[in-house]
Every structure is written in structure tokens, then in C-alpha cells.
N, C-alpha and C positions, 0 to 999 in steps of 0.2 A: 971831423966826423969820421967814425970808423967806416972803412970801405965795405965791410960785410953788412953793417947796419944800413948803409945807403942802398945796397943791393936788395936787402930785405924790404925796405920801404918802397923801393921801386916795384917789386913784385906785388906787394899789397895794393899799391895805388893802381897798378896795371890791371889787377884782378877786379877791383871795384869799377874802374872805367869800362873794362871789357864786359862786365856783367850788365852795367847800365846800357851800353850800346846793344847788347844782345836782347835785352828786355824790349826796347823800343823796336828793334828789328823784328823780333817774334810777334810783337803786337801788330805791326803793319802787315806782316805776312799772314797772320791769322785773320785779320780783317779782310784782306784781299781774297783769301781762300774761301772763307765762309760766304762772302758776298758773291763770289764767282760760282761756287758749286752747291751752296746750300740755300740760297735765297728762294729759288723756285721749288724747293723740295716740299713734299707733302707734309701736312700737319701731323705731328706725332712721330716722325722719323728722326733718327739720330742726327742727320745733317741739319734738319730744321732746328733741332734743339741746340746744336752748336751755333747756328746763326743767331738765335735768340740770346744765348749766353754771351756771345761776342758783342751783341748790340747793347745788352744791359750792363755787363761787366767786362769791358774790353781788356782789363788787366789779368783776368783769370787764366786764359790759355797761355798768355805770354809768361806769366809767373810759373806755371806748371812746366812749360818747355825749358825755361831757364834752370829750374831746379833739376830737371832731367839731365841737362848738359853738365851742370856743376857736379852732380853725383857721378857721372861717367868719368869726368876728369880726375876727381879725387880718388875714386877706386882704382883707376889706372895708375895714378901716382903711388898709391899704397902698394900695389903689386910690384911696381918697379923698384921701390925701396926694399921690399922683402927679397926680391931676386938678387939684389946686390950683395946681400949677406952681411953688410957692416952692422946693421941694426940688430941682427941676431947674435953677432959676436960680442958687441958692446951695447947691451940693452939700456943702460942707464947713463953711461958717460960717453961723450963723443957724438958729434952730429956732423955728417958730411955736408958738402955744398948742395948736393941734390936734395938732401933731407931738409936743409934750411929753405930751399926754394919751395918744396912741397908744403912745408909748414906756413910759409908766407902766403902762398896761394890759398890755403885753407883759412887763414885769418882774413884775407880779403873777401872771401865768399861769405864768411859769417858777418863781417862788418857791412857788406852790402845788404844781406838779408835783414839785419837789424834796422837799417834805414828804410828799406822797402816795406817791411811789416809794420813799422811805426806809421808810415803814410797810409797803409791799408788796414789800420787797426780795427775799425768798426766792421770790416767785412770778414775778419778772421775769427772763428769761434774759439780756438785755442791759442789766442795771441800771447797771453801771459806765460804759458808753459813754453812756447817756442822762444819767447823773448829771453826768459831765464836760461834756456839751453844755449842759445846763441851767445849771450853775454858771458856766461861762465866759460864756454868753449874758447871764445876769442881771448879772454884774459889768461886762461891757462896756457894756451899756445903761444901767447906773447912772452910769458915767462920762460917756457921751454926754448923758444927761439933766441931770447936774449942770453940765456946761460949756456946754450948749446948742449943740453942734457935731456935725458929721458926720451931717447930716440924711438925705442920699441913701442912704448905706450902711445906716443904721439902718432906713430905709423898705424897702429891698430885703430886709433880714433878716426883715421881717415875712412875706414871701412864703415863707419856709422852712416855715412851718406848713402850706402847701397840700399837701405830700406826706405829712405825719404821719398823716392818717386812713387812707391806703392801706397804710402799713406796719403800723399797728395792726390793720387788717382782716386782713392776712395772719396776724398772731399770733392773732387771734380765730378764724380758720378752723382753725388748729392746735389751739386749745383745744376746738373743736367736733369734733375728730377727722375732719375732712374730708380725704379721700385726696388725694394730691398730683396725681394725674392728672385730677382733676375740673376742669370748666371754670371754676368759681368761683375756684379757686386760680390758674389761668392768668390770668384777668382781673385779679385783685388784684396779681399779680406784674407784669403788663404796665403797669397804671396806676401802680404804685409806681415802676417804673423810668422811665416817661414823665414823671411829675410831678417826680421827683427830678432828672431830666436838664434839664427846662425851668426849674423854679423854684429849684433849688439849684445849677445849674451854668451854663446858658446865660444866663439872665436876669441873675444877679449879675455874670457876666463882661462882659456888654454894658454894664451901668450903671457898672461900675468904669472901663472904657475911656472911656465918655462923661464921667465926672467928671474924669478926667485931662485930657481935651481942654478942658473948660470952665474948670477951676481947678486949683490945685496943692494936694495934701494937706499940704504943709509949712507952710501958713499956719495950721494948727491948733496948739493947745497941745501941749506935749511929752507929757503923759500921755494926752491924747486920741489923738494920733498913734501912740503906742505901742500903745494898745488897738486902734486901727484896723488896724495891720499885724499885730498878733496875731490879730485876727479873720479877716483875709484868709488867713493861713497855716492856722490851726486849722480854721476852717469850710470852707476849700477842701479840705483833706485829708479831713475828715469827709464832705463832700458827695460827693467821689469814691468814698469807701468805700460810701456809700449807693447810688450808681448801680451800682457793681460788685456789691454784694450783691443788688440787684434783678435784675441781669442773670444772675447765677449761679442765682438762684431760678427765673427764667423758663426758663433752659436745662435745669435739672433737671426742671421741669414737662414740657417737651416730650419729654425722654427717657422719663420715666415714662409719659406718655400714649402714646407710640409703642409701648412695651412692653405697655401695657394693651390697646391696639387690636389688637396681634398675638395676645395670649393670650386675649382675650375669647371668640372663636369656639371655641377649644379647651376652655375652661372650661364653655361652654354645650353642648358636644357637637356643635357645628355644624362642617361642613367649612371649611377655610381658603379664602380668596378665590381663590387660585390653583387649588385643587381644583374649586371651583365653576365657574370659567371653563373648565377642562379638560373637566368633565362636560358643560357646555353645548355646547362645540365638538364633542365626540364625539357627542352626541345629534343635533346638526345634520348632521354627516357621515353618521350612520346613517340619517337620514331620506331621503337621496339614494342611497346605495349600501348593498347588502346585505353584512353582515359575513361573512367566510369564513375558515376556518383549516384547516391540515393537521396530522395527527398520525401518528406511526409506528405500525405494527401490532405488537401484543404477543400472540403466540400463547399464552404461558403463562397468560394470563387465561382461556383457553378450556378448560384442563385441569381434571380433577376434583381437588378438594383432597385432600391426603394428609398424615397427621400421624403422628409417631412414637408417639403414645399408643395407636394401634391395634395395635402390635406386642405388647402385653400381653394380647391377647384369649385366650379359651379355646382355640379352634381356629385355627390359622394358615392361612387360606385367602386366595385372591386377592380374594374378595368382602369381606373384613374390612379391606382396606387403604383404607378410605374413612372419612369422618367420620360415616357413618350408624350405625356400631356404638354400642350403648348399654351392653352388658354388659362392664364392665371390672373387673379385679381385679389385685392386686399379685402379681408372680411373681419368684422368685429368678433372678438373671442366669445362674448356673451351670446351673440347670434349663432355662433358655431355650436356652442353647447346646447342651445335651445333647439337647433336643428337635429341634434342627436337625441333629444328628449331627456337630457340630463342637465338641467339648468343649474349653474352653481349658485352658491349662497351670495347674499348681498355684499359680503366682504370681498368677493372675487370679481365683482362687476368692474368692467373696464371704464375708465374715465371718458372713453369715446361715446358712451351711451347718451351723453347730453346733446349730441348733434341731432338735427331734425331727422335725418335719414335713419338714424339709430332708433329714435323715439317711435317713428311710424312702423319700423320693422318689429319693435318690441310689442307695440299695440296689436299688430296683426297676429303675432305669435300667441299673445295672451287670449285673444278672441278664439283662436283655433283650439286652445286648451280648454276654454270654458264651454264650448259647444257640446261635447259628450255629457257633461254634468247636467245641463238643462234638459237634454233629451231624456236622460234617465229619470229625472223628476217628473216629467209629463207622463211617461209610461207608468210610473207607480201610481199616479193619481187616477188614471183611466182604469187600472186594475181594481182599485178600492171602490170606485163608483159602480162597476159591473157587479161586484159581490153584493153590494147593498141592494 
């Protein structure tokens, strides 16, 4: 076996084993920290949310911490390779020992993430996208490592890990049920878009143009050249999608925050900002001028109140046509009209006339009406007899 190949396999295996050990170490540390400092926290606090997340999904904090460590190591390795200057002088041919070590560590990180995400598949919303990214990256770097070529593009690919922690931070905030209008979500979306734009789009584009100026990619072997152009197309489209996704998330955050800032005073029972400004301006004007207004005169407000309920009183007098009367009782409508001397027609008689009290009252009223007629008849008879 080639000695260089054995060293490369050693670094790949060591990276996978170290990542596994760090994952379980971070898991135990996160469990101890949340149990020690967040168990007794008040409901709704961020410490309580961390404790609940660690209790329900113990892998989440450990995975985020491990990705953070891997990103730091890979970015440090990329800066170290660029500072050496060999990859800038020979962008396509030649790969130093330090470059092979960095590529092997990168392959080990991707292989570990492939296994880890496969075990956590049902918990990851974008599993298939990350799976394709890790698989293609591992295969491409294996070809670069085997042929010892394409040093500059491989070094630039190490910078892709710089944006990964911020995308994972956005997913972590969703797991913690942090509302989208919060400042933490806005900061994570902004940093995700910024780092994706710089380290996944602008920086690779600049180095690709520089490599074409210095040397030609067609000097590489056919398999390496195929993987090179494949990586340009695949990772270029994927990086554009990352930048676009971060921009959409940031725009959604601003819309949500604008709506929240508008609705917050209404939910708290406070006046809106426009009402506050109007109130302040009116108070300022009132301090200099005395407010005055005019109103039309309404004489009906000066009259004594009258109600139809007084019409049912015992004695119908002018003094009872006010609201001061207290003695009310029900009265048949036919008896009321007979009392006024204007008896209605038979069609308007109330059905209550069939009661015994109503019949006696009606008979008395009829007798009272017939008395003047009989007296007038007797008087006329006496006059006729006296003339005779």
C-alpha cells in the first residue's frame, strides 16, 4: 500500500472517530449543563427552552456544537493553505502534504455527517439536500486526494463550512420555538445570508477566475477535470439556493417584525403611535387656546316626560299624565273607550269582554248611557199633557 494513501486513510478514520467522540461528549455536557442551570428556570425563558429541547431531542445541541467545531477547523485549515502560497502558484497541479491532510480531514467530516444524518433522517427537514451535498463533496474530494490535483478549488471548498453554523443556528431557533419576529432570528438570517454570499458565492467566483488567469484546468487528468466541472455546476447552483433561501428568510423576518411592531400596542392595550402623536399635539394646542364648541338648542329636553303607561290609571286627570304616578292596574280597552265617551265599533271590541268582570262593567256603562234618553222622553210627555 502506498504510504501517502495510508496516511490519508488514517486522517479520514481519525476524523470520523474524533467527531463521534465529540458528539457524545457534547451530548453529555449539554445534558449536564441544562440540568444544572436550566431545570429550575421559569417557564418561557431561554434556559427553560434549552432544558426542554435537551430532554426531548438530546442530539440537537450536540449536533450543533459538533458542526460548529468542524467549521472552525476547516476554515482554519483553508486559511493555513492559502497563507502557504503553494495552492496560489499551482492551482490545478500539485498538492502538498498539508493540503492532503486538510482534504482528508474534510472527507472524514463529510463521511461522519452522512452517517449521522442518516440516523437522524426523520428529524431533519432538509435531509435529502444535505445528503446530496455531503455525498458529492466526499466523492469529489476523494478524487482530488487520489490524483493530488486541483488544490486551489479544493481549498476554496473548505470555506463553504463557514456558513454552516449560521444555517444550523436558524434551525436550532426553530427547535426552541423562537418566534420569527425576534431579533435573534433576524441576526441568524442576516449572518446566514452574508456568510453564504461571501464564502459560498463571491470568494469561490474570485478564485476560479484567478485560477483561469494563472493556469488552465485542461492540464488535469480527465477524471479530475470531470469532477472539477461537476463541482462548479453542482455547488454553484446549491450555493445560489443557499443565498436565495437566506434572503427569503430575512425578508419574512422583516415582514413578521413589522406586523408585530404594529400589533404590539394593540395587544398591550396602549394607543397606537399615531394616536399618541395626535393626543400630544391636541394637548399642546389646548395649552395655548381655550377649546370652544356650539350646539343647537333642543327645547324638547325641557318638557316634562310623558308616557302611555299613565293612560291606564284609575282616574284620568291631567295630573296623572306624568311619570310620577305609581298606582297602575290593567284595564280593558273597550272599557277605556267607554270611559272617554267614544266607544269603538264591534270590530274593535277586545276578546277580554267575555270575562264576568268585563260583562258587569259593560252593563253598568250601558245603563248610564240609557238614563238621559228615558228622562228626555218623560219630559216630552209631560209637556204634551199640559198643553192639552
